[in-house]
N, C-alpha and C positions, 0 to 999 in steps of 0.2 A: 385616539387612536388613528395613525396615517398607514398607509400601505407597508411602509417601510418598518413599521413596526412589527410584521408579518411576514416581512422578507429577511431569509436567513442566508447568511454567507457560508461558503460551501468548503468543505474537506473532500478532495479528490482522490480517491485510491486508484491509481493508474498502473496497470501491470499485465502479469500474465494470469496462468490458472491460479497460483498460489495466491494472486488478489482475489480474483473471482470466486474463489472458494472460502473468502473470509468471512461468509455469512452463514455457510454450511452448519448444519447442527448434526446431521447425519453423514459421517465421512465417506465419500464416494469410494469403495473399494475395500473399506473397513467393516464392523460390525454393524450390520443394518439395525440391529436393535439397540445400539448403544448411542445415546444423546451424549455429545461432545461438546467442547468448550467453542464458542463462536466469537471471534474477535470482532467481526462486523458488529454484531449486537452489542457487545460491550462498548465498544466505541461510540455508536450510535447512543447507547443510554448515558454515557456521561458527557456526551454533547448535545442532549436533549434539551431545546428551546434555547440553545446557544450557537452551534453550526450545524449544518445537514451535511452527513455523512454519504457521498455517494460511490457506490462500487462501479468501477469502470475497468474491470479486469477482464482479458480476452485469454481464453485457454489456447493455448499452444502459440500463442504469437511472441513474436521478438522484437527488437528495437528497430529493426527495418521497416515491419508493419507499423508500429509506433509512431514513426516519423510519417506516415500518412495519415494515421487517425489524429494526432493530437491537435494539428492547426484546425481543424473542423470541430473538433471537441470543444475546444478552448471558444470558438466561433459562438457555439450553442449554449455554453455553459456560463459564458464570462463575457464575450465581446457585446453579444445582441441581448444579454439577460439582464434583468433589473437586479438580479441578485449575482454577487460575483464569487469568482474563487478565491478564497483566502489562502489556503493551505492545499498542498498536493505532495503525495508520495509518488515518486517513480520509481517502479521496482520489476526490473527486466534482467534477464541475465541466463536463468537456468536453459532455456532453449536456445539462446544465442551460444552458449558454449558447448553445445552438443558436437561431438568430434566428427561428425559427418552427417548430411541429409539436408532436406528443405529447411529446417528451422536453423541451420548453424549460420553465424555471422562471423566472421574474422574479427579478432580482438581490434585491430585497428579501427576497422568499420565501427564495430561497437562502441567504441570510445567516440568516435564521431558522432554516432547517431545520439549519444547520452548527451553530448556538448549540444547539439539541435535541441533536443527536446526539453533540456533545461533552461537554454536560451529563449526559447518561446516562451515559458511559464514567467521568467524573471523581468522579460521585457514587458509584462503586465502587471507588474508588482506583484506576482503570486510567490509566496513563500514556499520552498521546496525541500522536500527531505529525500534525499536518494538512499536507497537500500541495495546492499550487496546481493548476490545470489545467495542461498543457503548452501546447506551440506547436501550429500550424495551418498546413500549407502548403495555401492556398487554391487555389493554380493548379493542383496536383495533384487536390485532393479535388474540385474543381469539375467535374472529368472523370471522375472515378470513382464518385461518389456519384449515384445515380439521383434522390435527393430534392432536389438542388441546384437544379434547374431550377424547383421549385415554392417557392423562397425559403428553404428550410431552410440557411441559410448558417452556416458555422461558420468563425471567423475568430480569428487572434491578438490582434486588437484588444477583440474581444468576452471572449476569455479572460483579457486583463487585468484587464476590469472585475470579474470574477469572482475572480482572484486576488488582487486588493485586498479583496474582502470575505472572502477565506480569511484575510487578514492582520490585518483588524480582529478577527473572531473570535478569533485567536491572541492578540493582544493583550489582549483582553477577559478571556480565562480564564487567560492569562498562560501559553499552551503553547506550545511551539516550531511554527514553521512552516517548512515545507523548500518554499523559493521553486523550483520546479522549473521554472517558464517561463523566469525570469530565466537559470536554470543552462543551458537548452538553447538559449536564445537566444544567450548568449555562445559557444557553440560554434558556432553558425550551421549553414550547410551541411544544411538538413533534409532532402534526399533522403538523406543517412546517417543521419538519425534515425527518418524515419516511413515506413511501407511502403507506405502510401495517401493521405499527406497529413494524417492523424489519429493513426493506431495506432503504435506504437514497434516500431522494429526494436532488434535488440540493443545498439547503440550508445547508442541513448537509456535503455535498461534499465541499461546500465553506468553512464551519468552519473547516475542516480537512486541506483543502489545507493551509489556514491561519497559522493554529497550524503547519504544516509540514514545512512551510518556515520559520516560527519564529525558528524552533527547529534547523534547517540547518544552519541558521545564528549562533546561538548560540552555537552549538555541531561542525559543520562541515563546518566552514565559508568559508575555502577554496573550498566547492563545493557548494556553494550558486551561483545561476545563474549570479549574479552580477560580480561574482569574477573569473568566468571561462572564459577563452579565446575563441573567436569564431573561428571554422575551416574556413582556407582560408580568405584572405583579403576580406575588402569591395570592392563592384565592381567598385566605383571610385577611388580607388587607384592602379586599374590594368592598368599597361600602355600597351596601344593597340598595341605598336610596339614591345613590348617584353612580351607576355603574359606569357611565360614558365617562364621567370626571374622573373616576379611579382609573380606569384604561388608558386615558389621556395623560394621566398623572405626570 
């Protein structure tokens, strides 16, 4: 057994609060007694002993922030690390698309930023999945967001403009795009999907998980969890009289 046998390649989830919350079991703003579905936990489980899942979500951040973070993140987790990033999702847009305020990034600049982020990853041979922003229930968000009255509007209509930019970037680089907005719209019933009109409940994360695994199976089949070898042998296959030999197998 060598060090390499215990080094895990990485699947990095890079995004805003919707990424940051992927490991939450108790949804912020939801029922504090209700244990909800955790995408991060399920993703970690299916890639257990295969890929290391890293959550690098930053609540409130947009692509302007991201273009300053990703070079350093990749330096730490890839360039100077013995274990490399194999797969990365890039999932921003819900903050960029706000009508007004500090988080807003103009559509053209948003697309430029996504191009920059994608190129950084591809230059390192990292496989990229771009994810569109999701849906917004503005009838709920307008009642819960204290900044709404100041014109900080978030709507599905605006998110669709930004989702189209994600698709253009995907086409430019020939990298797969997970059209999460369309998948959530198809489900409908935003009350089942969103805790506050913007952030996800477990049902929305379940849809994201399903779409993600389908995309990986289609676009990066060699990275589907069913196709990746497990680190170290199954415990029953270890010869107790020659443990070292079995592990070095």
